[in-house]
C-alpha positions in Angstrom: 30.8 -20.8 12.6 30.1 -20.8 9.3 27.3 -23.1 10.2 25.4 -20.9 12.8 25.4 -17.8 10.6 23.9 -20.4 8.0 21.0 -21.2 10.5 20.4 -17.7 11.1 19.7 -16.7 7.4 17.9 -20.0 7.2 15.5 -18.6 10.5 15.3 -15.2 9.1 14.1 -16.1 5.6 11.5 -18.5 7.0 10.1 -15.8 9.3 10.5 -13.3 6.0 8.3 -15.7 4.5 5.6 -16.8 7.3 5.5 -12.2 8.1 4.7 -12.1 3.7 1.9 -15.1 4.0 0.5 -13.5 7.1 0.7 -9.7 6.1 -1.3 -11.4 2.4 -3.6 -13.2 4.1 -4.8 -9.5 6.4 -5.1 -8.1 3.4 -7.2 -10.5 1.7 -9.1 -11.0 5.0 -10.1 -6.9 5.0 -11.0 -7.4 1.3 -13.5 -10.3 2.1 -15.3 -7.8 5.2 -15.1 -4.7 2.5 -17.1 -6.6 0.3 -18.9 -8.2 2.3 -20.6 -5.1 3.1 -21.1 -3.5 0.0 -23.0 -6.6 -0.9 -25.2 -6.4 2.0 -25.6 -2.4 1.4 -26.8 -3.1 -1.9 -29.1 -5.8 -0.5 -30.5 -3.4 1.2 -31.5 -1.0 -1.7 -28.7 1.4 -1.5 -26.5 1.3 -4.9 -23.6 1.8 -4.8 -21.7 2.4 -7.7 -19.9 -1.7 -9.3 -15.9 -1.2 -8.6 
């Protein structure tokens, strides 16, 4: 019985780690797209204040 509980805990831990990595990946992709859009706007001539 304790082996089944250990397996469930390991699976939950794995899913937590994978979910965290996925969320971090999504945030980094959004940041890259925002930086890309800002760069294109600057190339167009409108100078947005650099943060």
